N, C-alpha and C positions, 0 to 999 in steps of 0.2 A: 504493499500500500504506500503510494507516495505521500510527500508532504501536501497539506491542503492548499499550499501557496504555489503560484506558477513559477516563481524563481527562488531568491533566498528566502529562507523561513525566518522571520525576525525574532521568533522565540528562541532560536538557537544562538543568538547573540548574548544571551544570558551567560555569565561566567560559570554557571553550573554545567553548561553544555558546550560552550565554544571550544574549550581546549581538546575535547574529544573530536569535535568536528574538524579542528585544525589538523590534527594528526591523520584523520581519515582522508581529508582533501589532499594532503601530500601523497598518500599511498595511492589514491585513485587517479591523481594526476600523473604519477609515474606510470601506473598500469596502462592509461590510455595513450600516453606518449610512447611507450614501449611498443605498442601494436601499430603505431603509425610513423614511426621514425624510419628513414632509410637504414639498410643494413650497416652503413658504416658509422652509425650513431647509437648510443644507448642512454637511457635515463637512469639516474641513481638518486636515492634519498640521502641527503647529508644533514647534518645538524649542527646548531651552535648551542653553547651552554654559557651560563653564568650563575653566580651565586646570588641569590635574593636575600639581601640583608635589611629590608624594609622593616622587619619586625625584631631586628637584633636588639638585645639588651646591652647597654654600654655601661661597663663598670667603672667606678672611680679609680684613679691611679693608686690611691692608698686607701685601704679599709682598716677600721679600727674594729677588731672582733672581741667578743668576749667568749672565751672558751669555758667549756663545761665539762665535768668528768661524767662517768657513767651514772652517778647519783644525781646529775643536774645541778651540782654545785659550782660556782665560778672558781676557775683556776686562778691562782695568783699571777700577776704580771711577771713575776720573777721566773715563772716556769716557761716563759716565752722569750724569744730573741727576734730582733728585726734583721732581715738581710739587707744587703746594700741597696735593694730596690725599693725599701720601705715596706715590704709585705711582711706581715707577721708569720712567724715560723714556730711550730710546736717544738719544744725541747724534751717533751715526754713521750709517752707511749699511747696517747689518746688519738683515736682516728679523727680525720676531718670529714665532716658530713657535707657532701655536695648534692645539691638539688638540681636536677636537669631542668632547662628552660621549657616553658610551654611549647607545644608543637609549633604555634604560630610565631614563636620568637626564635626558633632555631634557624640556622643558615640553611636554606633549601636551594639545591641546585636546580636550576630551571633549564629545560631543554626545548628547543624549537626545531622542527623539522622543515626542510625545504627540499626542492627537486632541482638537480643539475642535469644538463644535457651535455654529453661528451662525444667527441668525434674520435674515431679509432685511426683516422689517417695520420700517418707519420707520428705514431705515439699518441696516447691519450692526450686530448685537448679539451679543456673546458669551453664550451661554446655559448651556454646560456644558463641563467639561473632563474628558477620560478618560485617566487615567494608568495605566501599567503600571510598577510599581516595578522598579528595578534594584538590583543589588548595592551600588552606590554610594549609593543612597538609603537603604540600611539599615546603612551602616557608620559607627559613631560617629567623629566627627573628619574625615570625608571631606568635601571641598568639595561634592561632588555631593549629599550628605545636608543640609548647611547651606543649599545654594541651594534644594532641593526644599522643605524645611521653611519656608523663607521664602515661597515662592510658594503653599505650601499655606495658610499663615496669611492671605495676602492673599486667596485665593479664599474661605475660610471667612468672611472679613468683608465679603464682596461679595454681589452678587445672582446669583453663577454657582454652578451645581451642580457638585459634585466627585464623580466616580467613580474609585476607586482599585482596581486589581487587583494582589493581592500573590500571585505564583506562585513564591515563594522560601520555602523552609523555614528557611533560615539568615538571620541578622542581626537587627538590632534592630527592634522594632515602630515602624512609621513611618506607618501609615495615620491618619487623623483621628479615628477612634473611640478614646476613652481605652482603654488596654490593660487597665487593672484592671477596668473596667466589662465589656469584652469577655470576659475570663477568667471573670468571674462569671457571664455569661450563656451562654456556650458552653463545654461540658465540654472538648472536645478538637477541634483542627482542624489541618490542615497548611498550607492556603492559605485565603485569604478575599478577599472583594470588599466594599468599604465604599462605600455611596452616601450623600452628604450633600446634602439638598435645601436650596436657599438660603433658602426660605420657612419651614423648619423647623430653626432654628439649633442646637437642642440635641437633635436627633434624628439617629441614624445607623442606616441599614438594612444589615444585614451578612449576607453569604451565606458561611457557613462550609463549608468544603470539606475532606474527607478524602481522602487519596492514592487509595483505590480508587474513589472517585466520579467520575461524569462532572462536567464543569464546568458551571455553571448558566446559565441564561438570565436576565439582569440586566435590570431595568426602569429605563431611562434617562429622568429627567425633562426635560421641556421647559418652555416658558412656561406660566403658569397658563391653564386652559381647554383646553389641548391634551394629549391623552393620552400616557402614557409610551411610549417606543420599546423594543421588546424587543431585547436584544443577546445572541445566543447564542454564549457563549463557547466551547462545545465545537466548534461549527461553524467558528468563528474559528480555533481551535487546530488542527482537522483541516486546514483549508486551508493554514495555515502549514506544517505538517508535509509536506503532499503537494508543496508547491511549493518546499521547501528540501531540501538535500542530505544530510539526517540519515540516511536509510536507506543512503546510499552511504558516508557518513564514519563512522558510529557502529557499532562493533562491540560489542553489548550485553554479550557474554560476556568481553570483554577491557577494557571501559571502567571508568572509576572514577567514583564517586558523590561529589558534594560538595554538601550534607552527606551522610554515609552514612545508610543506612535503618537502622532498628531491626531486631532479630532476626526480630520477627514480620512486618515489611514485606519483609525479604529473602526469606523463605519464600514469600510472596504473589508478589513480583515474579518470582521464578525460575520460578513456575508459569505465567507468562504468556509467558516468552521462548521463542523457538523452540529446538529442540534443537540446531540447527547454524546 
């Protein structure tokens, strides 16, 4: 059973669902490209990672501790010494009790997947990178955004094509096309795809997408003299939806939207949802 929406499903932008969709999109994009690429090319999934320290507990440089023995009686300060770093060190045989941080305060390694297209001619050569933007990529100050923009700049300065798929209505503009130029050229859009061809450094091919529209078929460039490969994003999304647990997990009549729809979009969305 497909999504009730003709294109992107706005309910899947919610942080409870988008991480799974992000990973599924990378897998299904690779799958479709693999079947359509010429024999001299192949598609592979790669990933970037960083440590999320947004919830890290920052300790003071020096702590003054009151040590207690097994009977919970304070231990005299003479039983302690201070090392050169100003940290109290036990001189006796009492253990130091350490409490782990709550899960949301631990340093979590975050991984994001993307798809790369390689040519086998004259040894493996990276030809194109296909990115699905994540909430981290669009959040100012997030380490994921900093890392993404750094890699974006490196790709723009290279001989590698960059295809960026933004299926998130919320967050800061992050694709390579200058936002001011995009807003001047396109009146309104909810999502978009940006294609930057390495041999046209100042040109961006943009596919603007409104919420009621089907997702487009994007032309993915390869090496010169080889034709573009079509990437049918709607069929990619449909396969992600069909092979994921959304229809079992998501109660459309009781789910929240992040970000919310406009009043006009709400009327449209409700007309598509089943009555029960």
